[in-house]
N, CA and C atoms as an extended XYZ file, in Angstrom:
606
Properties=species:S:1:pos:R:3:atomname:S:1:resname:S:1:resid:I:1 pbc="F F F"
N        27.045      -55.605       51.657 N   UNK     1
C        28.048      -55.677       50.581 CA  UNK     1
C        27.435      -56.235       49.291 C   UNK     1
N        26.565      -57.229       49.464 N   UNK     2
C        25.886      -57.833       48.313 CA  UNK     2
C        25.054      -56.793       47.579 C   UNK     2
N        24.304      -55.983       48.326 N   UNK     3
C        23.435      -54.999       47.709 CA  UNK     3
C        24.223      -53.836       47.124 C   UNK     3
N        25.352      -53.504       47.741 N   UNK     4
C        26.215      -52.457       47.200 CA  UNK     4
C        26.772      -52.885       45.842 C   UNK     4
N        27.181      -54.140       45.755 N   UNK     5
C        27.681      -54.685       44.494 CA  UNK     5
C        26.584      -54.664       43.433 C   UNK     5
N        25.370      -55.016       43.837 N   UNK     6
C        24.239      -54.999       42.905 CA  UNK     6
C        23.981      -53.587       42.394 C   UNK     6
N        24.095      -52.612       43.284 N   UNK     7
C        23.880      -51.216       42.903 CA  UNK     7
C        24.939      -50.754       41.907 C   UNK     7
N        26.196      -51.104       42.170 N   UNK     8
C        27.283      -50.721       41.262 CA  UNK     8
C        27.069      -51.318       39.873 C   UNK     8
N        26.708      -52.599       39.837 N   UNK     9
C        26.479      -53.269       38.555 CA  UNK     9
C        25.299      -52.644       37.819 C   UNK     9
N        24.305      -52.203       38.569 N   UNK    10
C        23.124      -51.588       37.969 CA  UNK    10
C        23.446      -50.202       37.407 C   UNK    10
N        24.268      -49.454       38.118 N   UNK    11
C        24.640      -48.122       37.642 CA  UNK    11
C        25.435      -48.224       36.343 C   UNK    11
N        26.391      -49.153       36.302 N   UNK    12
C        27.181      -49.340       35.072 CA  UNK    12
C        26.278      -49.781       33.925 C   UNK    12
N        25.331      -50.666       34.222 N   UNK    13
C        24.387      -51.101       33.192 CA  UNK    13
C        23.572      -49.922       32.676 C   UNK    13
N        23.166      -49.046       33.575 N   UNK    14
C        22.429      -47.845       33.170 CA  UNK    14
C        23.241      -46.955       32.255 C   UNK    14
N        24.511      -46.804       32.568 N   UNK    15
C        25.403      -46.011       31.702 CA  UNK    15
C        25.486      -46.626       30.308 C   UNK    15
N        25.576      -47.949       30.240 N   UNK    16
C        25.654      -48.633       28.944 CA  UNK    16
C        24.369      -48.466       28.141 C   UNK    16
N        23.217      -48.509       28.818 N   UNK    17
C        21.957      -48.245       28.114 CA  UNK    17
C        21.935      -46.796       27.619 C   UNK    17
N        22.473      -45.900       28.412 N   UNK    18
C        22.575      -44.502       27.987 CA  UNK    18
C        23.429      -44.341       26.745 C   UNK    18
N        24.501      -45.119       26.651 N   UNK    19
C        25.344      -45.092       25.455 CA  UNK    19
C        24.553      -45.603       24.253 C   UNK    19
N        23.779      -46.673       24.460 N   UNK    20
C        22.942      -47.189       23.383 CA  UNK    20
C        21.930      -46.161       22.917 C   UNK    20
N        21.312      -45.460       23.852 N   UNK    21
C        20.355      -44.403       23.510 CA  UNK    21
C        21.027      -43.274       22.740 C   UNK    21
N        22.235      -42.931       23.143 N   UNK    22
C        22.974      -41.864       22.468 CA  UNK    22
C        23.262      -42.238       21.020 C   UNK    22
N        23.686      -43.463       20.802 N   UNK    23
C        23.941      -43.941       19.438 CA  UNK    23
C        22.661      -43.872       18.611 C   UNK    23
N        21.572      -44.345       19.200 N   UNK    24
C        20.304      -44.361       18.483 CA  UNK    24
C        19.876      -42.947       18.064 C   UNK    24
N        19.962      -42.002       18.980 N   UNK    25
C        19.540      -40.631       18.684 CA  UNK    25
C        20.476      -39.931       17.714 C   UNK    25
N        21.729      -40.359       17.689 N   UNK    26
C        22.740      -39.662       16.893 CA  UNK    26
C        22.843      -40.181       15.463 C   UNK    26
N        22.019      -41.171       15.113 N   UNK    27
C        22.078      -41.741       13.770 CA  UNK    27
C        20.782      -41.485       13.014 C   UNK    27
N        20.904      -41.328       11.686 N   UNK    28
C        19.733      -41.081       10.847 CA  UNK    28
C        19.070      -42.372       10.385 C   UNK    28
N        19.850      -43.451       10.283 N   UNK    29
C        19.306      -44.732        9.849 CA  UNK    29
C        18.785      -45.478       11.075 C   UNK    29
N        17.456      -45.495       11.247 N   UNK    30
C        16.864      -46.067       12.456 CA  UNK    30
C        17.085      -47.573       12.564 C   UNK    30
N        17.157      -48.268       11.432 N   UNK    31
C        17.344      -49.720       11.468 CA  UNK    31
C        18.736      -50.065       11.985 C   UNK    31
N        19.740      -49.413       11.423 N   UNK    32
C        21.114      -49.641       11.880 CA  UNK    32
C        21.264      -49.191       13.327 C   UNK    32
N        20.679      -48.054       13.653 N   UNK    33
C        20.778      -47.517       15.012 CA  UNK    33
C        20.159      -48.457       16.032 C   UNK    33
N        19.004      -49.029       15.692 N   UNK    34
C        18.331      -49.947       16.619 CA  UNK    34
C        19.160      -51.208       16.832 C   UNK    34
N        19.849      -51.643       15.785 N   UNK    35
C        20.694      -52.834       15.896 CA  UNK    35
C        21.907      -52.547       16.776 C   UNK    35
N        22.522      -51.386       16.586 N   UNK    36
C        23.692      -51.018       17.382 CA  UNK    36
C        23.333      -50.812       18.852 C   UNK    36
N        22.106      -50.385       19.104 N   UNK    37
C        21.642      -50.226       20.479 CA  UNK    37
C        21.815      -51.528       21.256 C   UNK    37
N        21.667      -52.649       20.557 N   UNK    38
C        21.762      -53.958       21.186 CA  UNK    38
C        23.108      -54.240       21.823 C   UNK    38
N        24.144      -53.486       21.424 N   UNK    39
C        25.462      -53.694       22.025 CA  UNK    39
C        25.412      -53.452       23.530 C   UNK    39
N        24.540      -52.523       23.947 N   UNK    40
C        24.407      -52.245       25.377 CA  UNK    40
C        23.951      -53.467       26.148 C   UNK    40
N        22.866      -54.100       25.700 N   UNK    41
C        22.358      -55.294       26.383 CA  UNK    41
C        23.326      -56.455       26.263 C   UNK    41
N        23.945      -56.608       25.107 N   UNK    42
C        24.918      -57.687       24.905 CA  UNK    42
C        26.077      -57.559       25.899 C   UNK    42
N        26.558      -56.341       26.085 N   UNK    43
C        27.660      -56.103       27.020 CA  UNK    43
C        27.216      -56.345       28.457 C   UNK    43
N        26.016      -55.899       28.778 N   UNK    44
C        25.476      -56.095       30.126 CA  UNK    44
C        25.395      -57.575       30.477 C   UNK    44
N        24.894      -58.371       29.545 N   UNK    45
C        24.763      -59.809       29.783 CA  UNK    45
C        26.134      -60.457       29.940 C   UNK    45
N        27.062      -60.108       29.058 N   UNK    46
C        28.379      -60.737       29.079 CA  UNK    46
C        29.208      -60.338       30.290 C   UNK    46
N        29.044      -59.121       30.757 N   UNK    47
C        29.792      -58.670       31.940 CA  UNK    47
C        29.040      -58.970       33.233 C   UNK    47
N        27.870      -59.617       33.092 N   UNK    48
C        27.048      -59.993       34.240 CA  UNK    48
C        26.676      -58.781       35.094 C   UNK    48
N        26.261      -57.728       34.400 N   UNK    49
C        25.778      -56.529       35.074 CA  UNK    49
C        24.286      -56.684       35.342 C   UNK    49
N        23.699      -55.691       35.995 N   UNK    50
C        22.297      -55.791       36.403 CA  UNK    50
C        21.417      -54.806       35.639 C   UNK    50
N        20.517      -55.342       34.828 N   UNK    51
C        19.541      -54.525       34.118 CA  UNK    51
C        18.144      -54.967       34.540 C   UNK    51
N        17.349      -54.024       34.967 N   UNK    52
C        16.015      -54.328       35.500 CA  UNK    52
C        15.172      -55.157       34.535 C   UNK    52
N        15.123      -54.748       33.283 N   UNK    53
C        14.257      -55.439       32.323 CA  UNK    53
C        14.773      -56.832       31.963 C   UNK    53
N        16.034      -57.099       32.261 N   UNK    54
C        16.579      -58.431       32.023 CA  UNK    54
C        16.404      -59.358       33.211 C   UNK    54
N        16.178      -58.762       34.413 N   UNK    55
C        16.102      -59.562       35.635 CA  UNK    55
C        14.683      -59.735       36.158 C   UNK    55
N        13.778      -58.816       35.807 N   UNK    56
C        12.466      -58.799       36.441 CA  UNK    56
C        11.672      -60.081       36.188 C   UNK    56
N        11.876      -60.718       35.054 N   UNK    57
C        11.161      -61.954       34.750 CA  UNK    57
C        11.465      -63.060       35.746 C   UNK    57
N        12.639      -62.981       36.367 N   UNK    58
C        13.076      -64.020       37.299 CA  UNK    58
C        12.848      -63.632       38.762 C   UNK    58
N        11.995      -62.648       38.991 N   UNK    59
C        11.795      -62.162       40.356 CA  UNK    59
C        11.191      -63.250       41.243 C   UNK    59
N        11.646      -63.295       42.493 N   UNK    60
C        11.109      -64.217       43.491 CA  UNK    60
C        11.364      -63.594       44.861 C   UNK    60
N        10.929      -64.266       45.904 N   UNK    61
C        11.051      -63.680       47.242 CA  UNK    61
C        12.504      -63.565       47.704 C   UNK    61
N        13.399      -64.305       47.050 N   UNK    62
C        14.807      -64.256       47.437 CA  UNK    62
C        15.553      -63.073       46.800 C   UNK    62
N        15.040      -62.531       45.683 N   UNK    63
C        15.829      -61.519       44.967 CA  UNK    63
C        15.091      -60.210       44.703 C   UNK    63
N        13.906      -60.037       45.273 N   UNK    64
C        13.130      -58.841       44.930 CA  UNK    64
C        13.805      -57.552       45.399 C   UNK    64
N        14.539      -57.609       46.504 N   UNK    65
C        15.255      -56.414       46.967 CA  UNK    65
C        16.373      -56.057       45.987 C   UNK    65
N        17.086      -57.066       45.516 N   UNK    66
C        18.155      -56.833       44.543 CA  UNK    66
C        17.591      -56.256       43.244 C   UNK    66
N        16.426      -56.716       42.837 N   UNK    67
C        15.824      -56.199       41.601 CA  UNK    67
C        15.369      -54.759       41.788 C   UNK    67
N        14.854      -54.433       42.970 N   UNK    68
C        14.485      -53.043       43.257 CA  UNK    68
C        15.723      -52.150       43.239 C   UNK    68
N        16.808      -52.630       43.837 N   UNK    69
C        18.073      -51.893       43.817 CA  UNK    69
C        18.569      -51.734       42.381 C   UNK    69
N        18.357      -52.768       41.570 N   UNK    70
C        18.757      -52.713       40.165 CA  UNK    70
C        18.008      -51.603       39.437 C   UNK    70
N        16.712      -51.487       39.679 N   UNK    71
C        15.913      -50.428       39.049 CA  UNK    71
C        16.438      -49.055       39.440 C   UNK    71
N        16.731      -48.884       40.713 N   UNK    72
C        17.253      -47.597       41.194 CA  UNK    72
C        18.619      -47.313       40.585 C   UNK    72
N        19.487      -48.318       40.580 N   UNK    73
C        20.828      -48.142       40.010 CA  UNK    73
C        20.791      -47.842       38.529 C   UNK    73
N        19.927      -48.530       37.795 N   UNK    74
C        19.779      -48.245       36.366 CA  UNK    74
C        19.364      -46.800       36.144 C   UNK    74
N        18.423      -46.341       36.979 N   UNK    75
C        17.975      -44.949       36.872 CA  UNK    75
C        19.099      -43.964       37.120 C   UNK    75
N        19.926      -44.266       38.117 N   UNK    76
C        21.077      -43.403       38.402 CA  UNK    76
C        22.035      -43.396       37.215 C   UNK    76
N        22.319      -44.578       36.677 N   UNK    77
C        23.271      -44.689       35.568 CA  UNK    77
C        22.839      -43.950       34.323 C   UNK    77
N        21.576      -44.121       33.910 N   UNK    78
C        21.125      -43.454       32.685 CA  UNK    78
C        21.042      -41.944       32.874 C   UNK    78
N        20.694      -41.523       34.084 N   UNK    79
C        20.625      -40.079       34.319 CA  UNK    79
C        22.006      -39.446       34.393 C   UNK    79
N        22.984      -40.191       34.897 N   UNK    80
C        24.367      -39.717       34.846 CA  UNK    80
C        24.787      -39.528       33.386 C   UNK    80
N        24.462      -40.529       32.566 N   UNK    81
C        24.821      -40.461       31.150 CA  UNK    81
C        24.100      -39.309       30.450 C   UNK    81
N        22.824      -39.107       30.761 N   UNK    82
C        22.074      -38.002       30.158 CA  UNK    82
C        22.689      -36.657       30.544 C   UNK    82
N        23.056      -36.520       31.815 N   UNK    83
C        23.689      -35.284       32.275 CA  UNK    83
C        25.014      -35.048       31.563 C   UNK    83
N        25.820      -36.097       31.447 N   UNK    84
C        27.126      -35.957       30.801 CA  UNK    84
C        26.979      -35.590       29.329 C   UNK    84
N        26.028      -36.217       28.647 N   UNK    85
C        25.837      -35.936       27.223 CA  UNK    85
C        25.359      -34.509       26.984 C   UNK    85
N        24.650      -33.948       27.948 N   UNK    86
C        24.202      -32.556       27.807 CA  UNK    86
C        25.355      -31.562       27.947 C   UNK    86
N        26.504      -32.065       28.412 N   UNK    87
C        27.686      -31.202       28.539 CA  UNK    87
C        28.586      -31.279       27.298 C   UNK    87
N        28.185      -32.043       26.302 N   UNK    88
C        29.027      -32.249       25.125 CA  UNK    88
C        28.450      -31.560       23.892 C   UNK    88
N        29.205      -31.598       22.796 N   UNK    89
C        28.743      -30.999       21.540 CA  UNK    89
C        27.568      -31.761       20.929 C   UNK    89
N        27.313      -32.964       21.442 N   UNK    90
C        26.184      -33.756       20.941 CA  UNK    90
C        24.855      -33.260       21.505 C   UNK    90
N        24.908      -32.427       22.516 N   UNK    91
C        23.717      -32.041       23.263 CA  UNK    91
C        22.583      -31.525       22.375 C   UNK    91
N        22.885      -30.560       21.500 N   UNK    92
C        21.822      -29.941       20.701 CA  UNK    92
C        21.153      -30.952       19.777 C   UNK    92
N        21.949      -31.831       19.161 N   UNK    93
C        21.372      -32.843       18.270 CA  UNK    93
C        20.536      -33.850       19.050 C   UNK    93
N        21.046      -34.295       20.183 N   UNK    94
C        20.304      -35.256       20.990 CA  UNK    94
C        18.970      -34.679       21.453 C   UNK    94
N        18.996      -33.442       21.915 N   UNK    95
C        17.772      -32.799       22.397 CA  UNK    95
C        16.782      -32.588       21.254 C   UNK    95
N        17.300      -32.190       20.096 N   UNK    96
C        16.434      -31.997       18.926 CA  UNK    96
C        15.745      -33.303       18.522 C   UNK    96
N        16.500      -34.400       18.550 N   UNK    97
C        15.953      -35.692       18.139 CA  UNK    97
C        14.998      -36.269       19.184 C   UNK    97
N        15.320      -36.073       20.458 N   UNK    98
C        14.553      -36.747       21.504 CA  UNK    98
C        13.276      -36.003       21.888 C   UNK    98
N        13.222      -34.709       21.658 N   UNK    99
C        12.056      -33.917       22.082 CA  UNK    99
C        10.735      -34.441       21.526 C   UNK    99
N        10.618      -34.669       20.210 N   UNK   100
C         9.344      -35.212       19.701 CA  UNK   100
C         9.068      -36.633       20.194 C   UNK   100
N        10.128      -37.414       20.423 N   UNK   101
C         9.956      -38.781       20.939 CA  UNK   101
C         9.350      -38.737       22.339 C   UNK   101
N         9.886      -37.874       23.183 N   UNK   102
C         9.387      -37.738       24.553 CA  UNK   102
C         7.970      -37.180       24.560 C   UNK   102
N         7.689      -36.225       23.676 N   UNK   103
C         6.341      -35.642       23.606 CA  UNK   103
C         5.289      -36.710       23.317 C   UNK   103
N         5.620      -37.614       22.403 N   UNK   104
C         4.695      -38.703       22.063 CA  UNK   104
C         4.437      -39.580       23.280 C   UNK   104
N         5.494      -39.909       23.999 N   UNK   105
C         5.358      -40.786       25.161 CA  UNK   105
C         4.534      -40.125       26.265 C   UNK   105
N         4.793      -38.855       26.524 N   UNK   106
C         4.117      -38.162       27.616 CA  UNK   106
C         2.664      -37.830       27.298 C   UNK   106
N         2.310      -37.830       26.008 N   UNK   107
C         0.935      -37.531       25.617 CA  UNK   107
C         0.141      -38.785       25.263 C   UNK   107
N         0.748      -39.949       25.463 N   UNK   108
C         0.083      -41.213       25.180 CA  UNK   108
C        -0.854      -41.569       26.339 C   UNK   108
N        -1.778      -42.499       26.100 N   UNK   109
C        -2.655      -42.969       27.170 CA  UNK   109
C        -1.919      -43.983       28.031 C   UNK   109
N        -2.358      -44.140       29.257 N   UNK   110
C        -1.731      -45.091       30.164 CA  UNK   110
C        -1.878      -46.520       29.650 C   UNK   110
N        -3.025      -46.836       29.076 N   UNK   111
C        -3.237      -48.182       28.549 CA  UNK   111
C        -2.267      -48.476       27.414 C   UNK   111
N        -2.081      -47.512       26.533 N   UNK   112
C        -1.150      -47.681       25.415 CA  UNK   112
C         0.267      -47.884       25.917 C   UNK   112
N         0.694      -47.046       26.859 N   UNK   113
C         2.041      -47.172       27.421 CA  UNK   113
C         2.234      -48.534       28.077 C   UNK   113
N         1.206      -48.968       28.799 N   UNK   114
C         1.286      -50.249       29.500 CA  UNK   114
C         1.438      -51.402       28.511 C   UNK   114
N         0.600      -51.442       27.496 N   UNK   115
C         0.626      -52.545       26.539 CA  UNK   115
C         1.930      -52.566       25.744 C   UNK   115
N         2.408      -51.388       25.356 N   UNK   116
C         3.677      -51.311       24.621 CA  UNK   116
C         4.844      -51.747       25.516 C   UNK   116
N         4.737      -51.433       26.796 N   UNK   117
C         5.780      -51.831       27.740 CA  UNK   117
C         5.741      -53.334       28.003 C   UNK   117
N         4.542      -53.919       28.037 N   UNK   118
C         4.420      -55.371       28.200 CA  UNK   118
C         5.146      -56.090       27.071 C   UNK   118
N         4.924      -55.631       25.846 N   UNK   119
C         5.577      -56.249       24.680 CA  UNK   119
C         7.091      -56.135       24.767 C   UNK   119
N         7.569      -54.977       25.225 N   UNK   120
C         9.015      -54.794       25.374 CA  UNK   120
C         9.554      -55.728       26.454 C   UNK   120
N         8.826      -55.849       27.563 N   UNK   121
C         9.256      -56.739       28.639 CA  UNK   121
C         9.374      -58.181       28.176 C   UNK   121
N         8.463      -58.599       27.322 N   UNK   122
C         8.518      -59.950       26.781 CA  UNK   122
C         9.755      -60.137       25.904 C   UNK   122
N        10.048      -59.164       25.077 N   UNK   123
C        11.223      -59.252       24.197 CA  UNK   123
C        12.517      -59.265       24.998 C   UNK   123
N        12.574      -58.478       26.061 N   UNK   124
C        13.776      -58.457       26.878 CA  UNK   124
C        13.979      -59.800       27.586 C   UNK   124
N        12.884      -60.413       28.014 N   UNK   125
C        13.003      -61.736       28.622 CA  UNK   125
C        13.496      -62.754       27.595 C   UNK   125
N        12.944      -62.677       26.382 N   UNK   126
C        13.367      -63.590       25.312 CA  UNK   126
C        14.860      -63.441       25.055 C   UNK   126
N        15.341      -62.190       24.993 N   UNK   127
C        16.753      -61.938       24.715 CA  UNK   127
C        17.649      -62.563       25.776 C   UNK   127
N        17.348      -62.297       27.042 N   UNK   128
C        18.183      -62.792       28.142 CA  UNK   128
C        18.064      -64.304       28.288 C   UNK   128
N        16.839      -64.821       28.229 N   UNK   129
C        16.631      -66.262       28.391 CA  UNK   129
C        17.289      -67.055       27.267 C   UNK   129
N        17.213      -66.525       26.051 N   UNK   130
C        17.825      -67.214       24.917 CA  UNK   130
C        19.337      -67.242       25.048 C   UNK   130
N        19.923      -66.121       25.470 N   UNK   131
C        21.386      -66.084       25.615 CA  UNK   131
C        21.846      -67.000       26.743 C   UNK   131
N        21.055      -67.098       27.803 N   UNK   132
C        21.407      -68.012       28.903 CA  UNK   132
C        21.404      -69.457       28.421 C   UNK   132
N        20.457      -69.764       27.548 N   UNK   133
C        20.332      -71.125       27.049 CA  UNK   133
C        21.311      -71.406       25.917 C   UNK   133
N        21.589      -70.364       25.111 N   UNK   134
C        22.487      -70.513       23.957 CA  UNK   134
C        23.545      -69.403       23.995 C   UNK   134
N        24.556      -69.521       24.869 N   UNK   135
C        25.574      -68.464       24.970 CA  UNK   135
C        26.574      -68.535       23.808 C   UNK   135
N        26.041      -68.412       22.617 N   UNK   136
C        26.854      -68.515       21.404 CA  UNK   136
C        26.331      -67.532       20.370 C   UNK   136
N        26.615      -67.779       19.097 N   UNK   137
C        26.203      -66.857       18.047 CA  UNK   137
C        24.683      -66.729       17.961 C   UNK   137
N        23.951      -67.826       18.252 N   UNK   138
C        22.490      -67.779       18.214 CA  UNK   138
C        21.940      -66.897       19.334 C   UNK   138
N        22.501      -67.050       20.517 N   UNK   139
C        22.084      -66.217       21.640 CA  UNK   139
C        22.414      -64.754       21.407 C   UNK   139
N        23.584      -64.512       20.838 N   UNK   140
C        24.006      -63.141       20.526 CA  UNK   140
C        23.055      -62.507       19.525 C   UNK   140
N        22.704      -63.268       18.491 N   UNK   141
C        21.778      -62.770       17.479 CA  UNK   141
C        20.418      -62.454       18.092 C   UNK   141
N        19.974      -63.297       19.012 N   UNK   142
C        18.690      -63.072       19.679 CA  UNK   142
C        18.697      -61.760       20.449 C   UNK   142
N        19.808      -61.472       21.125 N   UNK   143
C        19.922      -60.231       21.889 CA  UNK   143
C        19.768      -59.025       20.977 C   UNK   143
N        20.533      -58.995       19.891 N   UNK   144
C        20.492      -57.850       18.986 CA  UNK   144
C        19.146      -57.732       18.279 C   UNK   144
N        18.576      -58.863       17.890 N   UNK   145
C        17.292      -58.829       17.187 CA  UNK   145
C        16.165      -58.375       18.106 C   UNK   145
N        16.142      -58.868       19.330 N   UNK   146
C        15.083      -58.469       20.264 CA  UNK   146
C        15.133      -56.978       20.569 C   UNK   146
N        16.328      -56.452       20.755 N   UNK   147
C        16.475      -55.018       21.004 CA  UNK   147
C        16.038      -54.221       19.782 C   UNK   147
N        16.488      -54.652       18.615 N   UNK   148
C        16.131      -53.960       17.379 CA  UNK   148
C        14.622      -53.966       17.164 C   UNK   148
N        13.996      -55.104       17.407 N   UNK   149
C        12.549      -55.228       17.208 CA  UNK   149
C        11.774      -54.327       18.160 C   UNK   149
N        12.146      -54.285       19.435 N   UNK   150
C        11.371      -53.460       20.368 CA  UNK   150
C        11.502      -51.980       20.021 C   UNK   150
N        12.654      -51.569       19.528 N   UNK   151
C        12.836      -50.166       19.157 CA  UNK   151
C        12.041      -49.828       17.893 C   UNK   151
N        12.182      -50.646       16.861 N   UNK   152
C        11.510      -50.377       15.587 CA  UNK   152
C         9.989      -50.502       15.712 C   UNK   152
N         9.533      -51.350       16.634 N   UNK   153
C         8.095      -51.518       16.837 CA  UNK   153
C         7.490      -50.383       17.663 C   UNK   153
N         8.339      -49.619       18.346 N   UNK   154
C         7.842      -48.529       19.172 CA  UNK   154
C         7.417      -48.959       20.562 C   UNK   154
N         7.934      -50.112       21.018 N   UNK   155
C         7.623      -50.573       22.368 CA  UNK   155
C         8.368      -49.721       23.395 C   UNK   155
N         7.895      -49.789       24.643 N   UNK   156
C         8.417      -48.902       25.693 CA  UNK   156
C         9.353      -49.642       26.652 C   UNK   156
N        10.588      -49.156       26.731 N   UNK   157
C        11.599      -49.714       27.639 CA  UNK   157
C        11.848      -48.688       28.739 C   UNK   157
N        11.484      -49.024       29.975 N   UNK   158
C        11.510      -48.031       31.045 CA  UNK   158
C        12.893      -47.441       31.297 C   UNK   158
N        13.940      -48.234       31.187 N   UNK   159
C        15.287      -47.734       31.476 CA  UNK   159
C        15.773      -46.808       30.364 C   UNK   159
N        15.573      -47.206       29.123 N   UNK   160
C        15.944      -46.332       28.002 CA  UNK   160
C        15.162      -45.023       28.078 C   UNK   160
N        13.887      -45.126       28.438 N   UNK   161
C        13.067      -43.916       28.526 CA  UNK   161
C        13.534      -42.985       29.635 C   UNK   161
N        14.118      -43.536       30.693 N   UNK   162
C        14.683      -42.679       31.740 CA  UNK   162
C        15.766      -41.775       31.151 C   UNK   162
N        16.550      -42.314       30.212 N   UNK   163
C        17.582      -41.511       29.559 CA  UNK   163
C        16.944      -40.418       28.711 C   UNK   163
N        15.964      -40.802       27.900 N   UNK   164
C        15.295      -39.822       27.045 CA  UNK   164
C        14.633      -38.725       27.882 C   UNK   164
N        13.933      -39.125       28.936 N   UNK   165
C        13.292      -38.148       29.803 CA  UNK   165
C        14.328      -37.246       30.470 C   UNK   165
N        15.456      -37.833       30.853 N   UNK   166
C        16.495      -37.071       31.529 CA  UNK   166
C        17.095      -35.966       30.677 C   UNK   166
N        16.986      -36.105       29.359 N   UNK   167
C        17.535      -35.089       28.458 CA  UNK   167
C        16.662      -33.845       28.371 C   UNK   167
N        15.331      -34.034       28.424 N   UNK   168
C        14.453      -32.895       28.113 CA  UNK   168
C        13.260      -32.733       29.050 C   UNK   168
N        13.104      -33.601       30.038 N   UNK   169
C        11.910      -33.537       30.872 CA  UNK   169
C        12.284      -33.481       32.347 C   UNK   169
N        11.260      -33.431       33.190 N   UNK   170
C        11.468      -33.399       34.636 CA  UNK   170
C        10.692      -34.547       35.282 C   UNK   170
N        11.129      -34.997       36.455 N   UNK   171
C        10.432      -36.098       37.131 CA  UNK   171
C         8.936      -35.840       37.328 C   UNK   171
N         8.565      -34.598       37.570 N   UNK   172
C         7.153      -34.281       37.772 CA  UNK   172
C         6.325      -34.584       36.527 C   UNK   172
N         6.937      -34.430       35.353 N   UNK   173
C         6.232      -34.658       34.094 CA  UNK   173
C         6.164      -36.130       33.726 C   UNK   173
N         7.226      -36.870       33.998 N   UNK   174
C         7.277      -38.251       33.507 CA  UNK   174
C         7.091      -39.325       34.585 C   UNK   174
N         6.898      -38.924       35.835 N   UNK   175
C         6.849      -39.916       36.912 CA  UNK   175
C         5.768      -40.974       36.690 C   UNK   175
N         4.532      -40.543       36.478 N   UNK   176
C         3.437      -41.509       36.323 CA  UNK   176
C         3.594      -42.349       35.057 C   UNK   176
N         3.873      -41.738       33.880 N   UNK   177
C         4.107      -42.577       32.694 CA  UNK   177
C         5.229      -43.590       32.895 C   UNK   177
N         6.279      -43.181       33.603 N   UNK   178
C         7.395      -44.096       33.844 CA  UNK   178
C         6.972      -45.263       34.726 C   UNK   178
N         6.181      -44.988       35.750 N   UNK   179
C         5.680      -46.055       36.616 CA  UNK   179
C         4.852      -47.050       35.800 C   UNK   179
N         4.022      -46.538       34.893 N   UNK   180
C         3.217      -47.401       34.023 CA  UNK   180
C         4.118      -48.292       33.174 C   UNK   180
N         5.195      -47.714       32.645 N   UNK   181
C         6.134      -48.485       31.826 CA  UNK   181
C         6.852      -49.551       32.649 C   UNK   181
N         7.239      -49.204       33.859 N   UNK   182
C         7.905      -50.167       34.742 CA  UNK   182
C         6.974      -51.350       35.025 C   UNK   182
N         5.723      -51.044       35.321 N   UNK   183
C         4.737      -52.111       35.574 CA  UNK   183
C         4.542      -52.956       34.319 C   UNK   183
N         4.481      -52.306       33.150 N   UNK   184
C         4.299      -53.031       31.897 CA  UNK   184
C         5.476      -53.925       31.567 C   UNK   184
N         6.695      -53.401       31.687 N   UNK   185
C         7.893      -54.212       31.450 CA  UNK   185
C         7.931      -55.404       32.397 C   UNK   185
N         7.568      -55.157       33.653 N   UNK   186
C         7.572      -56.222       34.656 CA  UNK   186
C         6.536      -57.289       34.305 C   UNK   186
N         5.359      -56.854       33.925 N   UNK   187
C         4.286      -57.780       33.574 CA  UNK   187
C         4.697      -58.669       32.396 C   UNK   187
N         5.273      -58.051       31.363 N   UNK   188
C         5.695      -58.810       30.185 CA  UNK   188
C         6.757      -59.843       30.506 C   UNK   188
N         7.770      -59.435       31.271 N   UNK   189
C         8.855      -60.351       31.611 CA  UNK   189
C         8.401      -61.489       32.504 C   UNK   189
N         7.638      -61.160       33.549 N   UNK   190
C         7.171      -62.177       34.490 CA  UNK   190
C         6.194      -63.131       33.812 C   UNK   190
N         5.276      -62.570       33.034 N   UNK   191
C         4.270      -63.396       32.359 CA  UNK   191
C         4.908      -64.410       31.421 C   UNK   191
N         5.850      -63.946       30.608 N   UNK   192
C         6.476      -64.855       29.650 CA  UNK   192
C         7.323      -65.908       30.358 C   UNK   192
N         7.986      -65.508       31.439 N   UNK   193
C         8.782      -66.460       32.221 CA  UNK   193
C         7.881      -67.557       32.786 C   UNK   193
N         6.746      -67.164       33.364 N   UNK   194
C         5.819      -68.145       33.945 CA  UNK   194
C         5.236      -69.052       32.870 C   UNK   194
N         4.870      -68.470       31.735 N   UNK   195
C         4.270      -69.266       30.663 CA  UNK   195
C         5.257      -70.266       30.066 C   UNK   195
N         6.490      -69.833       29.882 N   UNK   196
C         7.480      -70.732       29.291 CA  UNK   196
C         7.873      -71.837       30.269 C   UNK   196
N         7.923      -71.529       31.551 N   UNK   197
C         8.212      -72.556       32.563 CA  UNK   197
C         7.103      -73.590       32.585 C   UNK   197
N         5.868      -73.127       32.475 N   UNK   198
C         4.724      -74.032       32.469 CA  UNK   198
C         4.785      -74.935       31.245 C   UNK   198
N         5.148      -74.348       30.109 N   UNK   199
C         5.214      -75.123       28.864 CA  UNK   199
C         6.303      -76.194       28.953 C   UNK   199
N         7.432      -75.844       29.584 N   UNK   200
C         8.536      -76.782       29.712 CA  UNK   200
C         8.165      -77.948       30.622 C   UNK   200
N         7.378      -77.687       31.666 N   UNK   201
C         6.953      -78.742       32.586 CA  UNK   201
C         6.003      -79.712       31.906 C   UNK   201
N         5.221      -79.172       30.982 N   UNK   202
C         4.270      -80.034       30.265 CA  UNK   202
C         4.903      -80.699       29.041 C   UNK   202
């Protein structure tokens, strides 16, 4: 029952990230779009849903199964959203906007994808950790700013990319790049969590 609940929360979180991706692709002003994307993470945190990039930094032997389920659920959620959006009048615009974005990602080197994903993982940890510590206007601002920064900087978010890939690509094409991004996001989140804990102890 615990894992079923985790899966449900992860699927809903994936849908919300898909909504954020849709907003981003559907707007011409990238700065405003990147800021609005943050509503997805803000809602996920406030509703206590499960997002892989927000939880991976806190991985331990007690919760690794739940985090794996979260990754799977997020993937299901964003792909549901991608499928639904392809059935709407937004489909042609979304596909037109996302095609060059996906091409860049799929033609990038593994090292580049990994490093960009590490940076994104660090920002996602900062967003969640800050809101946990400051569940107020400062924490809220951190969430929106961290999301905006990772998008504008071109960092790689594995869950958001699942949505983009789901619009125009196939698992055979994006499987390995996605695995690299997942490892990078995980490395960034875990590394920053360990470093900040060490700093606090000292």
